Structures are given as C-alpha cells and as structure tokens.
N, CA, C and O of each residue as an XYZ file, in Angstrom:
596
protein
N       0.822     -1.180      0.000
C       0.000      0.000      0.000
C       0.870      1.248      0.000
O       0.531      2.253     -0.626
N       2.026      1.175      0.728
C       2.927      2.318      0.777
C       3.470      2.628     -0.607
O       3.606      3.794     -0.976
N       3.784      1.578     -1.382
C       4.300      1.772     -2.739
C       3.252      2.461     -3.606
O       3.565      3.360     -4.386
N       1.994      2.021     -3.455
C       0.917      2.594     -4.248
C       0.737      4.065     -3.901
O       0.567      4.896     -4.792
N       0.771      4.392     -2.616
C       0.648      5.784     -2.199
C       1.825      6.606     -2.700
O       1.646      7.730     -3.169
N       3.025      6.052     -2.602
C       4.210      6.759     -3.096
C       4.091      7.021     -4.586
O       4.394      8.116     -5.060
N       3.649      6.017     -5.316
C       3.479      6.150     -6.763
C       2.466      7.255     -7.077
O       2.702      8.085     -7.954
N       1.333      7.263     -6.354
C       0.303      8.276     -6.585
C       0.819      9.670     -6.242
O       0.547     10.623     -6.972
N       1.558      9.802     -5.144
C       2.093     11.103     -4.756
C       3.105     11.622     -5.773
O       3.111     12.812     -6.088
N       3.947     10.751     -6.280
C       4.928     11.152     -7.288
C       4.207     11.611     -8.551
O       4.588     12.608     -9.165
N       3.172     10.885     -8.931
C       2.401     11.250    -10.116
C       1.752     12.622     -9.938
O       1.791     13.448    -10.850
N       1.160     12.870     -8.777
C       0.531     14.168     -8.502
C       1.576     15.275     -8.509
O       1.336     16.350     -9.058
N       2.732     15.022     -7.903
C       3.805     16.009     -7.866
C       4.275     16.354     -9.276
O       4.479     17.525     -9.598
N       4.444     15.342    -10.107
C       4.893     15.584    -11.490
C       3.879     16.427    -12.261
O       4.257     17.346    -12.988
N       2.600     16.115    -12.103
C       1.561     16.879    -12.794
C       1.540     18.315    -12.282
O       1.394     19.253    -13.066
N       1.685     18.489    -10.970
C       1.694     19.836    -10.387
C       2.868     20.649    -10.891
O       2.712     21.816    -11.248
N       4.039     20.040    -10.923
C       5.218     20.752    -11.406
C       5.093     21.109    -12.882
O       5.535     22.177    -13.307
N       4.503     20.232    -13.645
C       4.315     20.510    -15.067
C       3.366     21.686    -15.265
O       3.548     22.486    -16.184
N       2.366     21.793    -14.416
C       1.407     22.893    -14.524
C       2.028     24.228    -14.138
O       1.542     25.279    -14.556
N       3.095     24.201    -13.347
C       3.746     25.434    -12.897
C       4.859     25.886    -13.833
O       5.529     26.880    -13.552
N       5.064     25.195    -14.910
C       6.150     25.532    -15.834
C       5.931     26.878    -16.499
O       4.871     27.488    -16.365
N       6.961     27.337    -17.228
C       6.844     28.635    -17.903
C       5.934     28.514    -19.122
O       5.552     27.410    -19.512
N       5.598     29.622    -19.703
C       4.662     29.644    -20.819
C       5.330     29.467    -22.169
O       4.653     29.483    -23.197
N       6.631     29.301    -22.188
C       7.320     29.100    -23.455
C       6.943     27.746    -24.016
O       6.932     26.744    -23.301
N       6.636     27.723    -25.302
C       6.294     26.463    -25.923
C       7.549     25.833    -26.499
O       8.389     26.498    -27.106
N       7.646     24.550    -26.292
C       8.804     23.821    -26.791
C       8.529     23.385    -28.224
O       7.429     22.949    -28.562
N       9.535     23.513    -29.037
C       9.438     23.055    -30.411
C       9.282     21.533    -30.382
O      10.100     20.853    -29.763
N       8.249     20.978    -31.037
C       8.042     19.530    -31.026
C       9.264     18.737    -31.478
O       9.457     17.599    -31.051
N      10.088     19.330    -32.339
C      11.283     18.626    -32.797
C      12.324     18.518    -31.690
O      13.166     17.621    -31.718
N      12.275     19.437    -30.700
C      13.221     19.404    -29.591
C      12.765     18.490    -28.456
O      13.562     18.133    -27.589
N      11.511     18.117    -28.460
C      10.974     17.278    -27.387
C      11.544     15.866    -27.501
O      11.678     15.330    -28.601
N      11.876     15.270    -26.358
C      12.374     13.896    -26.414
C      11.265     12.959    -26.895
O      10.102     13.109    -26.520
N      11.636     12.015    -27.712
C      10.665     11.068    -28.243
C      10.280     10.066    -27.156
O      11.143      9.470    -26.513
N       8.985      9.892    -26.964
C       8.483      8.893    -26.033
C       7.796      7.837    -26.879
O       6.742      8.075    -27.469
N       8.402      6.691    -26.925
C       7.836      5.601    -27.702
C       7.015      4.723    -26.782
O       7.494      4.283    -25.737
N       5.790      4.473    -27.168
C       4.964      3.577    -26.374
C       4.852      2.243    -27.093
O       4.989      2.149    -28.313
N       4.598      1.221    -26.298
C       4.400     -0.121    -26.839
C       3.051     -0.628    -26.355
O       2.555     -0.210    -25.308
N       2.473     -1.518    -27.113
C       1.196     -2.125    -26.759
C       1.447     -3.494    -26.153
O       2.155     -4.321    -26.727
N       0.858     -3.724    -24.989
C       0.975     -5.000    -24.291
C      -0.418     -5.390    -23.807
O      -1.370     -4.626    -23.964
N      -0.534     -6.577    -23.221
C      -1.805     -6.978    -22.617
C      -1.518     -7.664    -21.289
O      -0.404     -8.122    -21.037
N      -2.541     -7.725    -20.448
C      -2.379     -8.322    -19.127
C      -3.565     -9.224    -18.812
O      -4.707     -8.937    -19.172
N      -3.258    -10.321    -18.130
C      -4.278    -11.212    -17.586
C      -3.964    -11.401    -16.106
O      -2.801    -11.521    -15.720
N      -4.999    -11.428    -15.290
C      -4.859    -11.713    -13.862
C      -5.840    -12.838    -13.588
O      -7.054    -12.634    -13.599
N      -5.298    -14.045    -13.340
C      -6.148    -15.233    -13.299
C      -5.824    -16.136    -12.116
O      -4.772    -16.023    -11.488
N      -6.761    -17.036    -11.835
C      -6.556    -18.122    -10.889
C      -6.075    -19.302    -11.728
O      -6.787    -19.749    -12.627
N      -4.894    -19.804    -11.449
C      -4.279    -20.839    -12.283
C      -5.100    -22.117    -12.328
O      -5.693    -22.529    -11.331
N      -5.124    -22.740    -13.509
C      -5.755    -24.047    -13.664
C      -4.785    -25.175    -13.328
O      -5.193    -26.332    -13.222
N      -3.498    -24.846    -13.159
C      -2.476    -25.870    -12.985
C      -2.252    -26.310    -11.553
O      -1.210    -26.891    -11.250
N      -3.209    -26.048    -10.654
C      -3.052    -26.476     -9.264
C      -4.414    -26.848     -8.691
O      -5.417    -26.843     -9.405
N      -4.446    -27.168     -7.405
C      -5.673    -27.626     -6.756
C      -6.434    -26.526     -6.022
O      -7.401    -26.827     -5.322
N      -6.034    -25.269     -6.158
C      -6.654    -24.172     -5.419
C      -7.586    -23.382     -6.331
O      -7.205    -22.982     -7.432
N      -8.806    -23.164     -5.862
C      -9.758    -22.319     -6.577
C     -10.139    -21.156     -5.674
O     -10.535    -21.354     -4.526
N     -10.017    -19.941     -6.200
C     -10.372    -18.743     -5.446
C     -11.838    -18.434     -5.740
O     -12.194    -18.091     -6.868
N     -12.685    -18.558     -4.717
C     -14.114    -18.313     -4.898
C     -14.391    -16.827     -5.101
O     -13.794    -15.976     -4.440
N     -15.302    -16.528     -6.020
C     -15.714    -15.153     -6.249
C     -14.711    -14.300     -7.000
O     -14.892    -13.088     -7.114
N     -13.670    -14.907     -7.506
C     -12.617    -14.181     -8.215
C     -13.054    -13.934     -9.656
O     -13.441    -14.871    -10.353
N     -12.996    -12.684    -10.106
C     -13.327    -12.337    -11.488
C     -12.030    -12.018    -12.221
O     -11.411    -10.986    -11.963
N     -11.616    -12.890    -13.127
C     -10.328    -12.684    -13.798
C     -10.341    -11.524    -14.794
O     -11.387    -11.109    -15.292
N      -9.151    -11.026    -15.057
C      -8.911    -10.077    -16.147
C      -8.219    -10.896    -17.224
O      -7.221    -11.562    -16.948
N      -8.735    -10.856    -18.446
C      -8.140    -11.677    -19.491
C      -7.783    -10.850    -20.719
O      -8.638    -10.223    -21.345
N      -6.493    -10.868    -21.043
C      -5.959    -10.216    -22.246
C      -6.421     -8.769    -22.419
O      -6.849     -8.374    -23.504
N      -6.333     -7.993    -21.358
C      -6.717     -6.577    -21.419
C      -5.576     -5.775    -22.041
O      -4.471     -5.756    -21.497
N      -5.826     -5.112    -23.171
C      -4.761     -4.348    -23.835
C      -4.541     -2.988    -23.171
O      -5.485     -2.366    -22.683
N      -3.291     -2.536    -23.160
C      -2.947     -1.190    -22.701
C      -1.570     -0.840    -23.234
O      -0.870     -1.695    -23.777
N      -1.185      0.414    -23.080
C       0.102      0.890    -23.594
C       0.974      1.384    -22.457
O       0.484      1.935    -21.471
N       2.278      1.178    -22.609
C       3.274      1.676    -21.658
C       4.449      2.225    -22.453
O       4.573      1.977    -23.653
N       5.300      2.965    -21.779
C       6.494      3.480    -22.439
C       7.470      2.341    -22.711
O       7.576      1.393    -21.933
N       8.168      2.453    -23.812
C       9.220      1.502    -24.145
C      10.213      1.450    -22.985
O      10.564      2.491    -22.430
N      10.665      0.263    -22.614
C      11.614      0.113    -21.513
C      10.961     -0.146    -20.167
O      11.656     -0.255    -19.156
N       9.627     -0.247    -20.134
C       8.900     -0.495    -18.885
C       9.024     -1.959    -18.497
O       8.966     -2.845    -19.350
N       9.197     -2.210    -17.192
C       9.281     -3.596    -16.725
C       7.889     -4.125    -16.358
O       6.919     -3.370    -16.303
N       7.813     -5.427    -16.112
C       6.539     -6.093    -15.826
C       5.864     -5.503    -14.590
O       4.661     -5.247    -14.605
N       6.622     -5.288    -13.530
C       6.040     -4.781    -12.288
C       5.462     -3.380    -12.477
O       4.336     -3.116    -12.055
N       6.217     -2.485    -13.103
C       5.724     -1.125    -13.332
C       4.495     -1.130    -14.244
O       3.540     -0.392    -14.003
N       4.519     -1.952    -15.281
C       3.372     -2.041    -16.188
C       2.142     -2.547    -15.437
O       1.033     -2.054    -15.646
N       2.343     -3.523    -14.573
C       1.232     -4.062    -13.788
C       0.656     -2.992    -12.868
O      -0.562     -2.861    -12.746
N       1.531     -2.230    -12.225
C       1.063     -1.152    -11.349
C       0.321     -0.084    -12.148
O      -0.715      0.411    -11.705
N       0.835      0.268    -13.307
C       0.171      1.260    -14.162
C      -1.229      0.777    -14.531
O      -2.198      1.529    -14.430
N      -1.330     -0.479    -14.958
C      -2.636     -1.028    -15.335
C      -3.585     -1.033    -14.140
O      -4.733     -0.604    -14.252
N      -3.104     -1.516    -13.001
C      -3.966     -1.618    -11.818
C      -4.432     -0.250    -11.333
O      -5.614     -0.067    -11.042
N      -3.523      0.706    -11.246
C      -3.895      2.048    -10.779
C      -4.903      2.689    -11.734
O      -5.879      3.293    -11.288
N      -4.677      2.563    -13.036
C      -5.573      3.204    -14.000
C      -6.916      2.490    -14.124
O      -7.856      3.042    -14.697
N      -7.020      1.273    -13.595
C      -8.281      0.523    -13.659
C      -8.867      0.258    -12.275
O      -9.744     -0.591    -12.119
N      -8.376      0.991    -11.267
C      -8.884      0.898     -9.897
C      -8.868     -0.542     -9.368
O      -9.831     -1.011     -8.762
N      -7.753     -1.223     -9.615
C      -7.559     -2.591     -9.133
C      -6.552     -2.548     -7.994
O      -5.480     -1.956     -8.119
N      -6.909     -3.184     -6.880
C      -6.010     -3.223     -5.728
C      -4.771     -4.052     -6.043
O      -4.862     -5.149     -6.594
N      -3.614     -3.504     -5.684
C      -2.344     -4.214     -5.822
C      -1.482     -3.859     -4.623
O      -1.422     -2.701     -4.210
N      -0.818     -4.863     -4.067
C       0.103     -4.638     -2.961
C       1.446     -5.262     -3.317
O       1.520     -6.384     -3.819
N       2.499     -4.508     -3.044
C       3.859     -4.951     -3.326
C       4.551     -5.185     -1.990
O       4.433     -4.367     -1.078
N       5.267     -6.290     -1.870
C       5.958     -6.594     -0.623
C       7.425     -6.845     -0.856
O       7.994     -6.476     -1.883
N       8.020     -7.484      0.131
C       9.444     -7.788      0.046
C      10.250     -6.520     -0.095
O      10.022     -5.547      0.623
N      11.180     -6.527     -1.007
C      12.025     -5.350     -1.235
C      11.461     -4.499     -2.372
O      12.203     -3.796     -3.058
N      10.149     -4.567     -2.563
C       9.507     -3.757     -3.587
C       9.460     -4.410     -4.947
O       9.219     -3.740     -5.951
N       9.689     -5.713     -4.994
C       9.709     -6.392     -6.286
C       8.819     -7.632     -6.323
O       8.923     -8.442     -7.244
N       7.949     -7.785     -5.332
C       7.130     -8.984     -5.224
C       5.671     -8.589     -5.012
O       5.362     -7.834     -4.090
N       4.779     -9.091     -5.852
C       3.355     -8.807     -5.715
C       2.785     -9.737     -4.650
O       2.806    -10.959     -4.802
N       2.277     -9.144     -3.572
C       1.703     -9.942     -2.486
C       0.189    -10.050     -2.589
O      -0.403    -10.973     -2.031
N      -0.448     -9.110     -3.302
C      -1.902     -9.139     -3.417
C      -2.342     -8.443     -4.701
O      -1.840     -7.378     -5.059
N      -3.290     -9.073     -5.379
C      -3.915     -8.504     -6.576
C      -5.417     -8.716     -6.473
O      -5.873     -9.806     -6.128
N      -6.172     -7.691     -6.767
C      -7.633     -7.790     -6.799
C      -8.212     -8.338     -5.493
O      -9.233     -9.025     -5.498
N      -7.549     -8.027     -4.376
C      -8.033     -8.474     -3.075
C      -7.661     -9.896     -2.714
O      -8.065    -10.388     -1.660
N      -6.896    -10.573     -3.567
C      -6.453    -11.938     -3.290
C      -4.984    -11.876     -2.901
O      -4.129    -11.500     -3.704
N      -4.703    -12.253     -1.654
C      -3.340    -12.141     -1.123
C      -2.656    -13.493     -1.045
O      -3.294    -14.540     -0.931
N      -1.314    -13.429     -1.112
C      -0.550    -14.654     -0.928
C      -0.958    -15.278      0.405
O      -1.291    -14.568      1.355
N      -0.931    -16.559      0.466
C      -1.251    -17.335      1.667
C      -2.709    -17.200      2.093
O      -3.054    -17.617      3.198
N      -3.579    -16.630      1.254
C      -5.006    -16.561      1.579
C      -5.616    -17.959      1.662
O      -6.438    -18.231      2.537
N      -5.217    -18.827      0.767
C      -5.811    -20.162      0.702
C      -4.986    -21.203      1.460
O      -5.532    -22.155      2.017
N      -3.674    -21.011      1.475
C      -2.751    -21.924      2.164
C      -1.408    -21.219      2.286
O      -1.177    -20.197      1.640
N      -0.530    -21.762      3.109
C       0.798    -21.164      3.279
C       1.626    -21.224      2.005
O       2.638    -20.535      1.883
N       1.195    -22.046      1.059
C       1.976    -22.247     -0.164
C       1.367    -21.553     -1.383
O       1.757    -21.851     -2.512
N       0.421    -20.636     -1.178
C      -0.190    -19.950     -2.317
C       0.392    -18.556     -2.495
O       0.847    -17.929     -1.538
N       0.370    -18.084     -3.733
C       0.885    -16.754     -4.040
C       0.756    -16.454     -5.522
O       0.176    -17.233     -6.278
N       1.301    -15.322     -5.925
C       1.212    -14.844     -7.302
C       2.522    -15.079     -8.048
O       3.604    -14.827     -7.519
N       2.409    -15.566     -9.284
C       3.560    -15.668    -10.181
C       3.219    -14.907    -11.462
O       2.048    -14.670    -11.760
N       4.251    -14.528    -12.212
C       3.990    -13.877    -13.493
C       4.656    -14.653    -14.611
O       5.650    -15.352    -14.414
N       4.078    -14.505    -15.785
C       4.646    -15.053    -17.011
C       4.586    -13.962    -18.070
O       3.724    -13.084    -18.023
N       5.498    -14.023    -19.014
C       5.456    -13.145    -20.180
C       5.401    -14.051    -21.401
O       6.281    -14.885    -21.614
N       4.363    -13.876    -22.190
C       4.143    -14.706    -23.379
C       4.114    -16.191    -23.034
O       4.625    -17.025    -23.782
N       3.508    -16.512    -21.885
C       3.340    -17.901    -21.472
C       4.543    -18.541    -20.821
O       4.484    -19.709    -20.437
N       5.634    -17.808    -20.687
C       6.865    -18.352    -20.115
C       7.171    -17.713    -18.763
O       7.094    -16.493    -18.613
N       7.517    -18.543    -17.784
C       7.950    -18.019    -16.490
C       9.249    -17.265    -16.678
O      10.151    -17.721    -17.380
N       9.335    -16.119    -16.051
C      10.528    -15.288    -16.206
C      11.718    -15.808    -15.425
O      11.563    -16.393    -14.353
N      12.897    -15.596    -15.963
C      14.123    -15.938    -15.236
C      14.583    -14.748    -14.405
O      15.489    -14.869    -13.582
N      13.950    -13.595    -14.626
C      14.241    -12.375    -13.880
C      13.042    -12.026    -13.014
O      11.955    -12.576    -13.197
N      13.238    -11.121    -12.082
C      12.133    -10.628    -11.274
C      11.233     -9.724    -12.096
O      11.630     -9.231    -13.152
N      10.023     -9.508    -11.609
C       9.062     -8.660    -12.318
C       9.568     -7.233    -12.472
O       9.170     -6.523    -13.395
N      10.450     -6.815    -11.563
C      11.004     -5.459    -11.649
C      12.195     -5.375    -12.597
O      12.730     -4.290    -12.824
N      12.613     -6.508    -13.149
C      13.763     -6.542    -14.062
C      13.391     -6.964    -15.483
O      14.113     -6.657    -16.431
N      12.275     -7.661    -15.629
C      11.845     -8.176    -16.934
C      11.263     -7.028    -17.766
O      10.179     -6.530    -17.463
N      11.982     -6.610    -18.814
C      11.575     -5.485    -19.658
C      10.631     -5.973    -20.760
O      10.887     -6.980    -21.420
N       9.550     -5.241    -20.937
C       8.538     -5.615    -21.926
C       8.886     -5.112    -23.320
O       9.586     -4.114    -23.487
N       8.378     -5.831    -24.315
C       8.530     -5.455    -25.713
C       7.151     -5.389    -26.356
O       6.175     -5.897    -25.804
N       7.077     -4.768    -27.512
C       5.823     -4.633    -28.252
C       5.111     -5.984    -28.356
O       5.710     -6.984    -28.752
N       3.816     -5.998    -27.994
C       2.994     -7.194    -28.144
C       3.098     -8.208    -27.024
O       2.420     -9.234    -27.067
N       3.930     -7.954    -26.017
C       4.071     -8.915    -24.918
C       2.753     -9.092    -24.173
O       1.959     -8.162    -24.035
N       2.550    -10.315    -23.699
C       1.367    -10.660    -22.918
C       1.809    -11.013    -21.503
O       2.492    -12.014    -21.287
N       1.410    -10.175    -20.537
C       1.721    -10.415    -19.129
C       0.594    -11.252    -18.543
O      -0.582    -10.991    -18.799
N       0.956    -12.250    -17.762
C      -0.045    -13.055    -17.076
C       0.360    -13.188    -15.615
O       1.456    -13.656    -15.308
N      -0.522    -12.776    -14.719
C      -0.343    -12.988    -13.282
C      -1.288    -14.111    -12.894
O      -2.490    -14.040    -13.150
N      -0.730    -15.161    -12.267
C      -1.527    -16.323    -11.898
C      -1.406    -16.582    -10.402
O      -0.309    -16.576     -9.845
N      -2.560    -16.812     -9.753
C      -2.567    -17.180     -8.342
C      -2.437    -18.694     -8.286
O      -3.282    -19.415     -8.817
N      -1.375    -19.175     -7.641
C      -1.070    -20.605     -7.662
C      -0.804    -21.145     -6.261
O      -0.509    -20.404     -5.323
N      -0.919    -22.462     -6.161
C      -0.450    -23.192     -4.983
C       0.874    -23.816     -5.404
O       0.903    -24.740     -6.217
N       1.961    -23.309     -4.850
C       3.292    -23.756     -5.258
C       3.525    -25.238     -4.997
O       4.370    -25.850     -5.651
N       2.786    -25.834     -4.045
C       3.006    -27.241     -3.713
C       2.403    -28.183     -4.748
O       2.821    -29.337     -4.840
N       1.427    -27.714     -5.532
C       0.796    -28.583     -6.529
C       0.828    -28.010     -7.936
O       0.322    -28.638     -8.866
N       1.410    -26.837     -8.110
C       1.423    -26.176     -9.418
C       2.310    -26.930    -10.402
O       3.413    -27.358    -10.060
N       1.815    -27.085    -11.627
C       2.581    -27.752    -12.686
C       3.376    -26.715    -13.454
O       2.814    -25.948    -14.236
N       4.670    -26.690    -13.237
C       5.536    -25.733    -13.921
C       5.765    -26.247    -15.304
O       6.470    -25.614    -16.089
C-alpha cells in the first residue's frame, strides 16, 4: 500500500510541477521522443493447481500501452492504478503480495502470485523483466506445492 501511495504522490507532484512551468512552448522537434508499446495483461486463478479462489473475477488479455523500456512490475502497477484494481507490493519492492483483493497465503501457506510473459515463467524478477511490443503479461494465483511448472 505504501508503494501505491508513493506512486500516486509522485504522479501528482509531477503533474503539479508541469502545470507550474513557464509559458514558453517547446518546439516539437526538440521534445524527447516517447515511444509507447502495446501490451496486454491477464490476472487469473491458475488451472495448474488444486486451489480455486471463490468469487474471483479474472482479467483476461486486457490491452494497454506503456512506455518503451517499462518492466513487468511497473506495467502491472500502471494497469492496476488506471483501472482501480487493488495491488500490494511486498518484500524489497519487487514482489506482488496481493492482486484484486487476493493475497498470498489466503488459501494456504503455499499460495501466491507468479507472473509469465508470453506464457513463459521469467528468469528475472518482475522489476527486471523489460517488456517489448505485443508482450502478454499473465499474473496467476497458484499453490506452489501442486502447481505444474
């Protein structure tokens, strides 16, 4: 929750500072190019284990855009904040502990959230895995003791 509040405060501060800028208009050719990429996200209860989350409404293949160079964790936070979806980050700021009101260990001590990009489990953390055009992010709530990797 602290990360989410920090993110919101930084966003508000940036918008406020931009509004206080001078009235000189910048030549569009001098502006730094911001390239956006199109990605999609799914937030689901995994079929590969024995745990079913009751009342869970999944997000499936929802398209959105992020800046080029954005990592999985930042993209997930951007999507969640802009769609009023609860997200909690734990550990050292690189681990999703709760999505859509479903928290790790809610069902058992061995349950939690994992992410995949294009159907593949990442070899890097969500804060290190950089997205590319067309990537599909999937967050799955799993029971690690019975999940089929």
